[in-house]
C-alpha positions as CSV (number, residue, x, y, z in Angstrom):
1,M,-8.9,26.6,-44.0
2,R,-11.4,24.8,-43.4
3,K,-13.1,25.2,-39.9
4,K,-12.7,21.6,-36.9
5,K,-16.0,20.0,-36.7
6,P,-16.8,21.6,-32.7
7,L,-17.2,18.1,-30.4
8,P,-20.3,17.8,-28.6
9,L,-21.4,17.6,-25.3
10,I,-23.1,14.7,-23.8
11,E,-25.9,14.9,-22.6
12,N,-27.1,12.7,-19.0
13,F,-24.4,10.6,-19.3
14,E,-23.3,7.8,-17.3
15,I,-19.5,7.1,-16.2
16,T,-19.9,3.1,-15.1
17,A,-16.2,2.2,-14.2
18,V,-12.9,4.1,-13.1
19,A,-9.6,3.6,-15.5
20,A,-6.4,3.5,-16.1
21,E,-4.3,6.7,-14.7
22,G,-6.9,7.9,-12.2
23,M,-9.2,8.5,-14.6
24,S,-12.9,7.0,-15.1
25,L,-15.0,5.7,-17.6
26,G,-17.9,5.5,-19.7
27,R,-18.9,4.3,-23.0
28,W,-21.0,6.5,-26.6
29,N,-22.3,5.3,-29.5
30,D,-19.8,2.5,-29.2
31,L,-16.8,4.2,-28.3
32,V,-14.6,4.3,-24.7
33,V,-14.7,8.1,-23.1
34,F,-12.2,8.7,-20.8
35,I,-12.8,11.9,-18.3
36,P,-10.1,12.6,-15.2
37,Y,-12.2,12.7,-12.0
38,G,-14.9,11.1,-12.4
39,A,-17.1,8.4,-10.1
40,P,-19.1,5.5,-11.1
41,G,-22.7,6.3,-11.0
42,D,-22.1,10.0,-12.1
43,I,-24.6,11.0,-14.3
44,A,-23.5,13.9,-15.7
45,D,-23.0,16.7,-19.6
46,V,-19.9,15.4,-20.5
47,Q,-17.8,17.8,-22.9
48,I,-15.9,16.1,-25.2
49,L,-12.7,17.2,-25.7
50,R,-10.7,15.2,-28.6
51,K,-12.0,12.3,-30.0
52,K,-9.8,9.6,-31.6
53,H,-11.0,6.2,-33.4
54,S,-12.1,3.8,-30.8
55,Y,-12.0,6.4,-28.1
56,C,-12.9,10.0,-26.9
57,E,-11.6,12.2,-23.8
58,G,-13.7,14.7,-22.0
59,Q,-14.3,16.2,-19.3
60,I,-17.0,17.0,-16.7
61,A,-19.6,20.3,-17.6
62,R,-22.4,19.9,-15.2
63,L,-22.7,17.1,-12.2
64,I,-26.5,16.4,-13.1
65,S,-26.4,13.5,-10.1
66,P,-23.7,12.4,-8.5
67,S,-22.8,8.7,-7.6
68,A,-23.0,7.8,-4.1
69,L,-19.7,6.8,-3.7
70,R,-18.7,10.5,-3.5
71,V,-17.4,11.5,-0.3
72,K,-16.2,15.8,-0.6
73,P,-12.6,16.1,-1.3
74,I,-10.2,18.2,1.8
75,C,-8.0,20.1,-0.3
76,E,-9.3,23.2,-2.0
77,H,-6.8,22.9,-4.6
78,F,-8.2,19.4,-6.0
79,G,-9.4,19.0,-9.4
80,V,-6.9,22.0,-10.4
81,C,-3.4,21.0,-9.5
82,G,-3.0,17.0,-11.2
83,G,-2.4,15.7,-7.8
84,C,-4.5,12.7,-5.2
85,K,-7.0,12.2,-8.5
86,W,-9.0,10.1,-6.3
87,Q,-9.1,12.5,-3.2
88,H,-13.4,12.8,-4.1
89,L,-13.8,8.4,-3.4
90,P,-13.6,6.9,-0.4
91,Y,-10.6,5.5,0.8
92,E,-11.9,1.7,1.0
93,S,-13.2,1.8,-2.6
94,Q,-9.6,3.3,-3.8
95,L,-8.5,-0.1,-2.0
96,Q,-10.5,-1.8,-4.2
97,Y,-10.0,-0.3,-7.8
98,K,-6.3,-0.8,-6.9
99,R,-6.9,-4.2,-6.3
100,A,-8.8,-5.1,-9.5
101,Q,-6.1,-3.4,-11.2
102,V,-3.6,-5.4,-10.4
103,V,-5.4,-8.6,-11.0
104,D,-6.2,-7.1,-14.5
105,A,-3.0,-6.6,-15.6
106,L,-2.1,-9.7,-14.3
107,Q,-4.6,-11.6,-15.7
108,R,-4.8,-9.7,-19.4
109,I,-0.9,-9.4,-19.4
110,A,0.9,-12.0,-18.0
111,K,-2.5,-14.8,-19.2
112,V,-0.3,-16.6,-16.1
113,E,-1.7,-18.8,-14.0
114,L,-2.4,-17.3,-10.5
115,P,-3.0,-17.3,-7.0
116,E,-5.8,-15.5,-5.0
117,I,-4.8,-12.0,-4.4
118,N,-4.4,-10.9,-1.2
119,P,-6.1,-8.1,0.5
120,I,-4.2,-5.3,-0.6
121,I,-2.5,-3.7,2.6
122,G,-3.9,0.7,3.2
123,S,-2.5,2.5,4.5
124,A,-2.8,3.8,7.9
125,S,-2.7,8.2,7.1
126,T,-4.1,8.1,3.9
127,L,-3.2,12.7,4.8
128,Y,0.8,14.6,5.8
129,Y,2.2,10.4,4.9
130,R,4.6,12.0,2.3
131,N,8.7,12.4,3.5
132,K,9.0,15.1,0.3
133,M,7.8,17.6,-1.5
134,E,9.3,19.8,-4.2
135,Y,7.7,23.5,-4.7
136,T,8.4,25.9,-8.1
137,F,8.7,29.1,-7.7
138,S,6.6,31.2,-10.8
139,C,6.0,34.9,-11.8
140,K,3.2,33.8,-13.8
141,S,1.0,32.1,-11.6
142,W,-2.0,29.5,-13.6
143,L,-5.3,30.4,-12.8
144,T,-7.9,29.1,-12.2
145,R,-11.4,29.0,-14.1
146,E,-13.0,30.4,-10.5
147,Q,-10.3,33.9,-11.0
148,L,-10.5,33.9,-14.9
149,L,-14.6,34.3,-14.5
150,S,-14.7,36.4,-11.4
151,G,-13.6,39.6,-13.1
152,E,-11.3,40.9,-10.7
153,E,-8.1,42.2,-11.3
154,I,-4.5,39.7,-9.9
155,D,-2.4,41.8,-8.9
156,D,-0.1,39.2,-7.3
157,R,0.7,36.7,-10.2
158,N,3.8,34.9,-7.7
159,A,3.1,31.6,-7.3
160,L,5.1,29.1,-5.6
161,G,3.5,25.4,-5.8
162,F,2.9,22.2,-7.9
163,H,2.7,22.2,-12.1
164,I,-0.5,21.9,-13.9
165,P,-0.7,18.7,-16.0
166,G,0.3,18.6,-19.2
167,G,2.4,22.3,-18.9
168,F,6.0,22.6,-17.4
169,D,5.5,26.9,-17.3
170,K,2.1,26.7,-15.4
171,V,2.3,27.1,-11.9
172,L,-0.3,26.4,-8.8
173,D,-0.5,28.8,-6.0
174,I,-0.6,26.2,-3.3
175,K,-2.2,27.3,0.2
176,H,-2.6,24.0,2.2
177,C,-1.4,20.8,1.0
178,H,-2.5,17.0,3.0
179,L,0.4,15.1,1.7
180,Q,3.3,16.6,4.3
181,S,3.6,17.4,7.5
182,P,1.8,21.0,8.6
183,L,5.3,22.1,9.5
184,G,5.7,22.0,5.1
185,D,3.0,24.2,4.8
186,E,4.9,26.9,7.5
187,I,8.2,26.5,5.5
188,R,7.1,27.3,1.7
189,L,4.7,30.2,3.1
190,F,7.5,31.6,5.0
191,L,9.4,31.9,2.0
192,R,7.2,32.7,-0.3
193,S,5.8,36.1,1.8
194,L,9.3,36.6,2.7
195,A,10.2,36.7,-1.2
196,V,7.2,38.9,-2.2
197,E,8.1,41.2,1.2
198,R,11.8,42.1,-0.1
199,G,11.1,42.0,-3.6
200,Y,13.0,39.0,-4.9
201,S,12.0,37.9,-8.3
202,F,10.0,34.8,-8.7
203,Y,11.7,32.7,-11.2
204,D,9.9,32.9,-15.1
205,I,10.3,29.1,-16.1
206,R,10.3,30.6,-20.1
207,A,13.1,33.2,-20.0
208,N,14.8,30.9,-17.4
209,V,15.7,34.1,-15.1
210,G,14.8,35.4,-11.2
211,L,16.3,35.0,-7.5
212,M,13.3,32.3,-6.1
213,R,13.0,29.2,-8.2
214,T,12.3,25.8,-6.2
215,V,12.3,24.3,-2.6
216,M,12.2,20.9,-1.8
217,I,10.9,20.1,1.7
218,R,12.6,16.8,3.6
219,T,10.6,15.5,6.9
220,A,12.0,11.9,8.6
221,S,9.8,9.8,11.3
222,T,12.8,10.6,13.0
223,G,11.9,13.7,13.3
224,E,15.0,15.5,11.6
225,V,14.0,18.1,8.5
226,M,16.0,19.1,5.4
227,V,15.0,21.5,3.4
228,V,16.3,22.3,0.1
229,V,16.6,26.3,-1.5
230,V,17.3,26.6,-5.4
231,F,18.6,29.5,-6.6
232,G,18.1,30.6,-10.1
233,E,20.8,33.2,-9.9
234,D,24.3,33.8,-8.0
235,N,22.8,36.8,-5.7
236,R,24.8,36.2,-2.6
237,A,23.4,38.5,-1.0
238,A,20.0,37.8,-1.1
239,I,20.7,34.0,-0.6
240,N,22.6,34.4,2.4
241,D,19.4,37.2,3.6
242,V,16.6,33.8,2.8
243,M,18.7,31.1,4.1
244,S,19.4,33.2,7.6
245,A,15.8,34.4,7.2
246,L,14.8,30.7,7.1
247,H,17.1,29.3,9.6
248,D,16.2,32.2,12.4
249,R,12.0,30.8,11.8
250,F,12.7,27.4,11.8
251,P,15.0,26.3,14.0
252,M,13.8,22.9,13.8
253,V,15.4,22.6,10.5
254,T,18.4,19.8,10.9
255,S,19.4,19.7,7.2
256,L,20.0,23.7,5.7
257,M,20.8,23.6,2.8
258,Y,21.3,25.5,-1.0
259,V,21.8,25.3,-4.8
260,V,22.5,27.8,-6.8
261,N,20.8,26.5,-10.8
262,L,21.7,27.8,-13.6
263,K,20.6,25.3,-16.3
264,V,17.9,25.2,-17.9
265,N,16.1,22.4,-16.1
266,D,15.6,21.7,-12.7
267,S,17.4,18.4,-12.1
268,L,20.2,18.6,-9.5
269,G,21.6,15.3,-10.1
270,D,24.7,17.6,-11.3
271,Q,24.3,20.3,-9.1
272,T,26.9,21.4,-5.7
273,V,24.4,21.6,-2.6
274,V,25.7,23.8,-0.4
275,P,25.0,23.3,3.5
276,Y,24.1,26.2,5.5
277,S,24.0,24.3,9.2
278,G,22.9,21.4,10.4
279,R,24.2,18.3,8.7
280,E,24.0,16.9,5.0
281,Y,21.7,14.7,5.7
282,I,18.6,13.2,7.8
283,E,18.1,9.9,9.7
284,E,15.6,7.3,8.8
285,E,14.6,4.9,11.4
286,M,13.2,1.4,9.6
287,E,13.3,-1.5,12.6
288,G,15.8,-0.7,14.0
289,L,18.3,0.1,11.2
290,H,19.3,4.0,10.3
291,F,18.9,5.4,6.6
292,R,20.8,8.3,6.1
293,V,18.7,10.7,3.3
294,G,20.9,13.4,2.1
295,P,19.4,15.6,-0.7
296,K,20.1,13.7,-4.0
297,S,18.9,10.5,-1.8
298,F,16.4,8.7,-2.8
299,Y,14.5,7.0,-0.3
300,Q,10.4,6.2,-0.2
301,T,8.0,8.6,0.4
302,N,6.1,7.4,2.3
303,S,8.3,6.2,5.3
304,A,5.7,3.9,7.6
305,Q,4.5,2.1,4.2
306,A,7.6,1.9,2.8
307,R,8.1,-0.2,6.4
308,E,4.6,-3.1,5.3
309,L,6.6,-3.1,1.8
310,Y,9.8,-3.9,2.7
311,K,8.4,-6.8,5.3
312,V,6.4,-8.0,2.5
313,A,9.7,-8.5,0.3
314,R,10.8,-10.4,3.2
315,R,8.9,-12.6,4.1
316,M,8.2,-13.9,0.6
317,A,11.7,-14.2,0.5
318,A,12.1,-16.5,3.3
319,L,15.2,-15.8,4.1
320,N,17.0,-18.6,6.7
321,G,20.4,-16.9,7.1
322,K,22.4,-19.6,4.1
323,E,21.2,-17.3,1.5
324,L,22.8,-15.3,-1.1
325,V,20.8,-12.8,-2.0
326,Y,20.5,-10.4,-5.3
327,D,19.2,-6.7,-5.2
328,L,18.3,-6.1,-8.1
329,Y,18.0,-2.4,-8.4
330,T,18.7,-1.8,-5.3
331,G,18.5,2.4,-4.6
332,T,20.3,3.3,-1.4
333,G,20.3,0.4,-0.5
334,T,17.4,-0.1,1.8
335,I,15.7,-3.6,1.3
336,A,19.4,-4.9,0.8
337,N,20.3,-3.9,4.8
338,F,17.2,-4.8,5.3
339,V,17.3,-8.8,4.8
340,A,21.0,-8.5,5.5
341,R,20.5,-9.8,9.3
342,D,18.7,-12.4,7.8
343,C,20.8,-14.5,4.8
344,R,24.3,-15.1,4.2
345,H,25.0,-12.1,2.0
346,V,23.6,-9.6,0.1
347,I,24.9,-8.5,-3.6
348,G,23.0,-5.0,-4.5
349,I,23.3,-3.1,-8.0
350,E,22.2,0.5,-8.7
351,Y,22.7,2.1,-12.4
352,V,23.4,5.6,-10.3
353,P,26.9,5.7,-8.8
354,E,25.6,8.5,-6.4
355,A,23.3,5.7,-4.8
356,I,25.9,3.4,-4.5
357,E,27.6,5.7,-1.9
358,D,24.5,6.3,-0.1
359,A,23.8,2.6,0.2
360,K,27.2,1.7,1.4
361,L,27.1,4.6,4.1
362,N,24.9,3.0,5.5
363,S,25.5,-0.6,5.5
364,R,28.7,0.7,7.8
365,V,26.0,2.8,9.9
366,N,24.4,0.3,11.0
367,N,27.4,-2.4,11.5
368,I,26.4,-4.4,7.9
369,S,29.0,-6.3,7.2
370,N,27.3,-8.6,4.0
371,T,26.7,-6.1,2.0
372,T,28.2,-5.6,-1.2
373,F,27.3,-3.5,-3.4
374,I,28.1,-2.2,-6.9
375,A,27.0,0.4,-10.2
376,G,26.6,-0.1,-13.3
377,D,23.6,-0.5,-16.1
378,M,21.8,-3.7,-15.0
379,K,21.7,-5.3,-18.4
380,D,25.7,-4.8,-18.6
381,V,26.5,-6.0,-14.8
382,L,24.3,-8.9,-15.1
383,T,25.4,-11.3,-17.0
384,R,26.7,-14.8,-16.9
385,E,30.4,-13.9,-16.1
386,F,29.0,-11.6,-13.4
387,I,27.3,-14.2,-11.9
388,A,30.0,-16.9,-12.2
389,R,32.5,-14.9,-10.7
390,H,30.1,-13.6,-7.7
391,G,27.7,-16.8,-7.2
392,T,24.6,-18.2,-7.7
393,P,22.1,-16.1,-5.7
394,D,19.6,-18.3,-4.0
395,V,16.7,-15.2,-3.8
396,M,16.9,-12.4,-6.6
397,I,15.0,-9.2,-5.4
398,I,13.4,-7.4,-7.9
399,D,12.4,-3.6,-8.1
400,P,12.7,-2.1,-11.1
401,P,12.0,1.3,-12.7
402,R,8.5,1.6,-14.2
403,A,10.2,0.2,-18.0
404,G,10.7,-2.9,-16.1
405,M,13.0,-5.1,-16.6
406,H,15.9,-5.0,-20.1
407,P,14.5,-8.1,-21.6
408,D,18.7,-9.1,-21.6
409,V,18.2,-8.6,-17.7
410,V,15.1,-11.3,-17.7
411,N,17.3,-13.9,-19.9
412,V,20.3,-13.8,-17.2
413,V,17.2,-14.0,-14.3
414,L,16.1,-16.8,-16.5
415,A,19.5,-18.5,-16.6
416,S,20.3,-18.0,-13.2
417,A,17.9,-19.8,-12.1
418,P,17.8,-18.7,-8.6
419,R,14.8,-20.7,-5.8
420,V,12.4,-17.5,-5.4
421,V,11.9,-14.7,-6.8
422,V,10.6,-12.3,-5.5
423,Y,9.9,-9.0,-8.2
424,V,8.1,-5.5,-6.4
425,S,6.9,-3.0,-8.7
426,C,5.1,0.9,-9.2
427,N,4.1,-0.9,-12.4
428,P,1.6,-3.5,-12.7
429,A,1.8,-3.4,-16.5
430,T,5.2,-3.6,-16.9
431,Q,5.6,-6.3,-14.2
432,A,2.8,-8.4,-16.1
433,R,4.8,-8.1,-19.1
434,D,7.8,-8.7,-17.4
435,I,6.3,-12.3,-15.2
436,A,4.8,-13.2,-18.5
437,L,8.6,-14.4,-19.4
438,L,9.7,-15.4,-15.9
439,D,6.7,-17.9,-16.6
440,A,9.1,-20.0,-18.5
441,K,10.6,-21.6,-15.6
442,Y,9.1,-19.4,-13.0
443,R,5.1,-20.1,-11.1
444,V,3.4,-17.0,-9.0
445,T,2.8,-18.7,-5.5
446,E,1.7,-15.0,-4.0
447,V,0.3,-11.5,-5.1
448,Q,0.6,-8.8,-2.7
449,P,-0.6,-5.8,-3.7
450,V,0.5,-2.5,-1.3
451,D,-0.8,1.3,-1.5
452,M,1.8,3.5,-0.6
453,F,0.1,6.5,-1.9
454,P,-3.4,7.2,-0.9
455,H,-5.4,9.5,-2.8
456,T,-3.7,8.6,-6.1
457,H,-4.2,6.2,-9.1
458,H,-0.9,5.0,-7.9
459,V,-0.4,1.1,-6.3
460,E,2.8,-1.0,-5.9
461,N,2.5,-4.9,-6.0
462,V,5.2,-7.7,-4.8
463,V,5.1,-11.0,-6.1
464,K,7.0,-14.1,-5.4
465,L,8.1,-16.7,-8.0
466,E,9.4,-20.6,-7.5
467,L,11.1,-22.4,-9.5
468,R,9.2,-25.0,-11.1
469,D,10.4,-28.7,-10.1
470,G,11.2,-30.4,-13.6
471,T,8.3,-31.6,-14.6
472,G,6.8,-27.8,-14.5
473,N,5.4,-27.4,-11.6
């Protein structure tokens, strides 16, 4: 077979900009080169790893002259675990790049008339801000380049940590994570140590065998804590031993549960969660409202910043107490319940039946009686007949998944013509695509980016669209 031509090492390559998906970029021979963990202003030797017709992908082989922007990452796992890809950039720069990402998407994809885009709302906390983390046990830990080059024999190949990007069976053993409160580290390290000490097998992801499989840790702004340990074997004696030890060591855990998952995949949606001690949920609080979060519930993973995001959505809705509001993709009804006291009625629609049950429960817990929640596929539920039956909305709040809205949903939004549409999105590109479709009847009057995830490239964006008058304005 013909050997492939070796890919080049580009010397003294200048990184000039930040790109999508947390990458940086520069140009070489009229080709764009995408590089992870770079900073604008870096001069580096870059090894090309993949060459396509119009672009290349590479990695920094040697940093010759660091950018003046660079700061020292706080995490020892930076550059390996795949998370927090912007830790080497100052937070103010991260915010600028995120706002620029929103501007680029709306201008390049939506191509509609835009107001001046607001400064991004930054997160008050840039470390320890996540309320939910999930870790994976593996009997074959991913070895870093430094470990391989050291030549030392690694006796303990057990890992409890994160999947390496691009490898479902590659897990990096995490010593310390700066995303969740230090209690998360304590619980994770205790479980790892306990399993090693008592000889409990770490999961073999390829063979699908092993006792210790995954663990989810949730912490609430109220101080409540949930831990769900997932076992890959139905060994009741060992399960009880682990859960008992965890209960004794961490009495502050208010919701301790476990799952026996014998499937090939890790999803828990169809699995039975068994309570071991405490309640079967934890409670979040937001402006006096209490939201029950169960082991399968969705809740924004940055509690403090979620409040800022919802405040923006409520302000843009400009409610006066008389409106019928539709909350599309309502999830567990957090936004619906958050705005319910400011309007006449809220109808929330969501695909996941369990989420709708959580939404109804959260209304009951907070004595909110002016909400209605309906489960079903959005494009099948939200029809012209549905609107004729339930009433024409004055305001629509739309918070779809990353893929954005189905074209049928966009058409029904246009047909129902609410006075205001508030579009919340975690993906400015698909949001911009949908806004281009809504431009037939709506004009963009405000754009507010919100940073939910410091040290990552992810950004939330809220857009207010107002119904045009008869003249198209």
